[in-house]
C-alpha positions as CSV (number, residue, x, y, z in Angstrom):
1,M,65.1,37.4,267.7
2,K,63.2,36.6,264.5
3,I,65.1,39.2,262.5
4,K,68.5,37.9,263.7
5,L,67.5,34.4,262.7
6,F,66.3,35.6,259.3
7,L,69.6,37.5,258.8
8,L,71.6,34.5,259.8
9,L,69.8,32.2,257.5
10,F,70.0,34.7,254.6
11,T,73.7,35.1,255.1
12,F,74.2,31.4,255.2
13,S,72.2,30.9,252.0
14,L,74.3,33.5,250.3
15,N,77.5,31.8,251.3
16,A,76.1,28.4,250.2
17,F,75.4,29.8,246.7
18,G,78.6,31.9,246.6
19,Q,80.4,28.9,245.2
20,Y,78.7,29.4,241.9
21,D,80.7,32.5,241.1
22,A,84.0,30.8,240.8
23,D,84.2,31.3,237.0
24,A,83.5,35.0,237.3
25,V,86.0,35.5,240.1
26,R,88.7,33.5,238.2
27,L,88.1,35.4,235.0
28,S,88.0,38.8,236.7
29,K,91.5,38.2,238.0
30,M,93.0,37.7,234.6
31,E,96.1,39.8,234.0
32,Y,94.6,41.7,231.1
33,M,91.7,42.9,233.3
34,K,94.0,45.5,234.8
35,Y,93.1,47.6,231.7
36,A,89.4,47.3,232.3
37,Q,89.0,50.8,233.7
38,R,90.5,52.3,230.6
39,T,88.2,50.4,228.3
40,D,84.9,51.9,226.9
41,C,82.6,48.9,226.6
42,Q,79.6,51.2,225.7
43,N,81.3,51.8,222.3
44,S,80.2,48.9,220.0
45,E,83.3,49.2,217.9
46,F,86.4,47.8,219.7
47,H,89.7,49.2,218.6
48,S,91.6,46.0,219.7
49,S,91.1,42.4,220.5
50,L,92.1,43.2,224.1
51,E,89.2,45.7,224.5
52,H,86.8,43.1,223.1
53,R,88.1,40.5,225.5
54,I,87.9,42.9,228.5
55,C,84.3,43.8,227.6
56,L,83.2,40.2,227.2
57,N,84.8,39.4,230.5
58,L,82.9,42.2,232.2
59,E,79.7,41.1,230.4
60,F,80.2,37.5,231.7
61,Q,80.7,38.8,235.2
62,K,77.4,40.7,234.9
63,V,75.3,37.8,233.5
64,D,76.9,35.3,235.9
65,S,76.0,37.5,238.8
66,L,72.4,37.8,237.6
67,L,72.3,34.0,237.2
68,N,73.5,33.5,240.7
69,L,70.9,35.9,242.1
70,K,68.1,34.2,240.2
71,F,69.3,30.7,241.1
72,T,69.5,31.7,244.7
73,K,66.0,33.0,244.5
74,L,64.8,29.9,242.8
75,C,66.3,27.7,245.5
76,S,64.7,29.7,248.3
77,T,61.3,29.0,246.8
78,L,61.7,25.3,246.8
79,D,60.1,23.5,249.7
80,E,60.9,19.9,248.9
81,P,64.4,19.1,250.0
82,T,64.9,16.3,247.5
83,V,63.9,18.5,244.6
84,K,66.1,21.4,245.9
85,K,69.1,19.0,246.1
86,Q,68.5,17.8,242.6
87,I,68.2,21.3,241.2
88,I,71.5,22.3,243.0
89,E,73.3,19.2,241.7
90,Y,72.0,19.8,238.2
91,H,73.2,23.4,238.4
92,E,76.7,22.4,239.6
93,N,76.9,19.9,236.7
94,W,75.7,22.6,234.3
95,I,78.5,24.9,235.4
96,E,81.0,22.2,234.5
97,Y,79.2,21.7,231.2
98,R,79.4,25.4,230.5
99,R,83.2,25.4,231.0
100,L,83.7,22.3,228.9
101,Q,81.6,23.6,226.0
102,S,83.4,26.9,226.1
103,K,86.8,25.1,226.0
104,L,85.7,23.0,223.1
105,V,84.3,25.9,221.1
106,S,87.5,27.9,221.6
107,K,89.9,25.0,221.0
108,G,92.4,25.8,218.3
109,Y,92.3,29.6,218.8
110,R,95.3,31.5,220.4
111,G,95.8,34.6,222.3
112,H,93.1,37.2,222.6
113,L,91.0,35.4,220.0
114,L,90.9,32.3,222.2
115,G,89.7,34.4,225.1
116,I,87.1,36.2,223.0
117,V,85.6,32.9,221.7
118,Y,85.7,31.3,225.1
119,L,84.1,34.3,226.9
120,D,81.5,34.7,224.2
121,C,80.4,31.1,224.7
122,M,80.4,31.6,228.5
123,V,78.1,34.7,228.1
124,K,75.7,33.0,225.7
125,M,75.4,29.8,227.7
126,T,74.8,31.8,230.9
127,E,72.1,33.9,229.2
128,R,70.4,30.6,228.2
129,R,70.6,29.3,231.7
130,I,69.0,32.5,233.0
131,E,66.1,31.8,230.7
132,D,65.9,28.2,232.1
133,V,65.9,29.5,235.7
134,D,63.3,32.2,234.8
135,F,61.1,29.5,233.2
136,L,61.3,27.3,236.4
137,M,60.5,30.3,238.6
138,K,57.3,31.0,236.6
139,N,56.2,27.4,236.5
140,I,56.8,25.9,239.8
């Protein structure tokens, strides 16, 4: 019975935090991503802007997934409901801020270059947020 209860709670918590992957899901469905399997992202020299954009998209999906795992873990360690609620609200606001900043940074660019600048900003901001979450995990 305890195992079933644990699994139920674990599944619920994953669903509750699943909403934070909306950007990665949206970006993974971009039309150009149909070429992702033909792109070698291990090669540091891209032959085209399309390849660069695809690889940044895949990198964003990877770091965003890592952020979601770490954030879920952070929330599971919080005992105080009020603090947990504040942390979740802040994270939701941060997601909106990440989108806005990435839009502002990429404003004025067109085509693949717009996507490259936007995705690069999304990756960098997500990496910084991972550092923030890691810091919280170590210090609470």
